[in-house]
C-alpha positions as CSV (number, residue, x, y, z in Angstrom):
1,M,-2.8,14.5,-11.2
2,N,0.4,15.8,-12.2
3,N,2.5,13.1,-13.7
4,S,6.4,14.0,-13.9
5,S,7.6,10.4,-13.8
6,L,10.6,9.1,-15.8
7,H,8.3,7.2,-17.6
8,Y,6.0,9.9,-18.4
9,K,9.1,12.1,-19.5
10,L,10.6,9.5,-21.6
11,S,7.2,8.9,-23.2
12,L,7.0,12.8,-24.4
13,L,10.7,12.7,-25.3
14,T,10.0,9.4,-27.6
15,I,7.1,11.1,-29.5
16,A,9.0,14.3,-29.9
17,Y,12.1,12.3,-31.2
18,T,9.6,10.5,-33.6
19,L,8.2,13.8,-35.0
20,L,11.4,15.6,-35.5
21,L,12.7,12.4,-37.3
22,C,9.4,12.2,-39.5
23,S,9.8,16.0,-40.2
24,A,13.5,15.7,-41.3
25,V,12.7,13.0,-43.7
26,V,9.9,14.7,-45.4
27,Y,11.7,18.0,-45.6
28,I,14.7,16.1,-47.4
29,S,12.4,14.0,-49.6
30,L,10.7,17.1,-51.0
31,N,13.9,19.4,-51.2
32,Y,16.1,16.5,-52.7
33,Q,13.6,14.5,-54.9
34,L,13.9,10.9,-53.1
35,D,12.2,8.2,-54.0
36,M,8.8,7.9,-51.9
37,P,8.9,4.1,-51.5
38,L,12.3,4.3,-50.4
39,L,11.3,7.1,-48.0
40,S,8.4,5.4,-46.7
41,I,10.8,2.5,-45.7
42,A,12.9,4.9,-43.8
43,V,10.2,6.5,-41.9
44,L,8.7,3.4,-41.1
45,T,12.1,2.1,-39.7
46,M,12.7,5.2,-37.7
47,I,9.2,5.1,-36.1
48,T,9.5,1.1,-35.2
49,C,13.1,2.0,-33.8
50,V,11.9,4.9,-31.7
51,F,8.7,2.8,-30.6
52,A,11.0,-0.3,-29.8
53,I,13.4,2.0,-27.6
54,H,10.2,3.3,-25.8
55,T,8.8,-0.2,-25.2
56,I,12.4,-1.3,-23.7
57,I,12.4,2.0,-21.5
58,S,8.5,1.4,-20.3
59,S,9.1,-2.6,-19.6
60,K,12.3,-1.9,-17.3
61,H,10.0,1.0,-15.3
62,I,7.4,-1.7,-15.3
63,E,10.0,-4.3,-13.8
64,H,11.2,-1.5,-11.4
65,C,7.6,-1.1,-10.1
66,L,7.1,-5.1,-9.9
67,E,10.4,-4.9,-8.0
68,K,9.2,-2.5,-5.2
69,I,5.7,-4.5,-4.9
70,Q,7.5,-7.7,-4.6
71,F,9.6,-6.2,-1.8
72,V,6.8,-4.8,0.1
73,T,4.4,-8.1,0.0
74,Q,7.6,-10.2,1.0
75,E,7.8,-7.8,4.1
76,V,4.4,-8.1,4.8
77,N,4.7,-11.8,4.5
78,R,7.3,-11.7,7.4
79,G,4.8,-9.5,9.3
80,R,6.2,-6.1,8.8
81,F,3.6,-3.7,7.9
82,S,5.4,-0.5,7.9
83,N,6.8,-0.5,4.4
84,R,5.1,1.4,1.7
85,I,5.8,1.5,-1.9
86,I,7.0,5.2,-2.8
87,H,7.5,7.1,-5.8
88,I,4.8,5.4,-7.8
89,G,4.5,8.1,-10.5
90,R,2.0,5.8,-12.6
91,D,-1.8,6.3,-13.2
92,D,-2.2,3.1,-15.0
93,K,-3.1,-0.2,-13.4
94,I,0.0,-0.9,-11.9
95,G,0.0,2.6,-10.0
96,R,-3.4,1.6,-9.0
97,I,-2.3,-1.6,-7.5
98,T,0.5,-0.2,-5.5
99,W,-1.8,2.6,-4.2
100,D,-4.2,-0.3,-3.2
101,I,-1.2,-2.1,-1.6
102,N,-0.5,1.1,0.6
103,D,-4.2,1.3,1.4
104,I,-4.4,-2.2,2.8
105,L,-0.9,-1.9,4.5
106,D,-2.5,1.4,6.2
107,Q,-5.6,-0.4,7.1
108,L,-3.5,-3.4,8.7
109,E,-1.1,-1.3,10.5
110,A,-4.0,0.9,12.2
111,Y,-5.7,-2.4,13.0
112,F,-2.8,-4.1,14.8
113,R,-1.8,-0.6,16.5
114,E,-5.2,-0.2,18.0
115,I,-5.3,-4.0,19.2
116,N,-1.9,-3.5,20.8
117,T,-2.7,-0.3,22.6
118,S,-5.9,-1.5,23.8
119,F,-4.6,-4.7,25.2
120,S,-1.6,-3.1,26.9
121,Y,-3.9,-0.8,28.5
122,V,-6.2,-3.8,29.7
123,S,-3.0,-5.5,31.0
124,Q,-2.4,-2.7,33.2
125,G,-5.8,-2.9,34.5
126,K,-6.7,0.3,32.5
127,V,-10.3,-0.7,30.9
128,F,-11.0,3.1,29.8
129,R,-9.2,2.5,26.4
130,K,-11.1,0.8,24.0
131,P,-9.8,-0.1,20.7
132,L,-11.1,2.3,17.9
133,S,-12.2,1.2,14.6
134,M,-12.4,4.7,13.1
135,G,-11.0,4.4,9.4
136,L,-11.1,1.0,9.4
137,H,-13.2,-1.0,6.5
138,G,-15.1,-4.4,6.3
139,D,-13.9,-7.1,8.2
140,L,-11.5,-5.0,10.3
141,I,-14.4,-3.2,11.8
142,S,-16.3,-6.2,12.8
143,T,-13.3,-7.9,14.2
144,M,-12.8,-4.9,16.3
145,T,-16.1,-4.7,17.7
146,G,-15.5,-8.3,18.6
147,I,-12.5,-7.7,20.4
148,K,-14.3,-4.7,22.4
149,K,-16.7,-7.4,23.8
150,Y,-13.9,-9.7,24.5
151,Q,-12.2,-7.0,26.6
152,G,-15.7,-6.1,28.2
153,A,-15.5,-9.9,29.3
154,I,-12.2,-9.8,30.3
155,F,-12.8,-6.6,32.6
156,E,-15.9,-8.5,34.1
157,V,-13.7,-11.4,35.1
158,Q,-11.0,-9.1,36.7
159,V,-13.8,-7.3,38.5
160,N,-15.4,-10.7,39.7
161,S,-11.9,-12.0,40.6
162,S,-11.2,-9.2,42.8
163,K,-14.7,-9.3,44.5
164,N,-14.0,-13.0,45.1
165,T,-10.6,-12.4,46.5
166,V,-12.3,-9.5,48.9
167,L,-15.0,-11.9,49.7
168,N,-12.6,-14.8,50.6
169,K,-10.7,-12.3,52.8
170,L,-13.8,-11.2,54.6
171,N,-14.8,-14.9,54.9
172,Q,-11.5,-15.8,56.4
173,L,-11.8,-13.1,59.0
174,N,-15.3,-14.1,59.9
175,S,-14.2,-17.6,60.4
176,T,-11.4,-16.5,62.5
177,N,-13.0,-14.2,64.6
178,L,-16.4,-16.4,65.4
179,T,-14.1,-19.0,66.4
């Protein structure tokens, strides 16, 4: 995966800056005969500062990712499944978690869309449109299979109700014509 996120670029910049500073300190010490303990302290101080800056930047990026995750999960809690976490740009645990959340939302959105569509057709008396479970996983598939059975039962009730209505009308016609 080509990672061009801000975090990745800042990591490279931090490493390059550290190498440049260390090279400059070594060059100065070799050319101007600086004391080695003093030089060591200077190099360690620079490296510590650079990595402290890197850590601060990294923690802010993690904080931003967690804010995105929190927003999307709050929307799911409100029953809205259409939001996704975008511009992830990470290939670490947080990145994988955000991709997993997006995949879960894809599954749920497809599941509810299929149920709504199929029941909409059933309510119109159109029984040819069964809910599709293609692309779903685990319990979502088994639940969708149960829904197909229930829709079949609903259709049978509708057919039997229609038959009973017709038979009642025929029975009434027979009663009135026989008397």
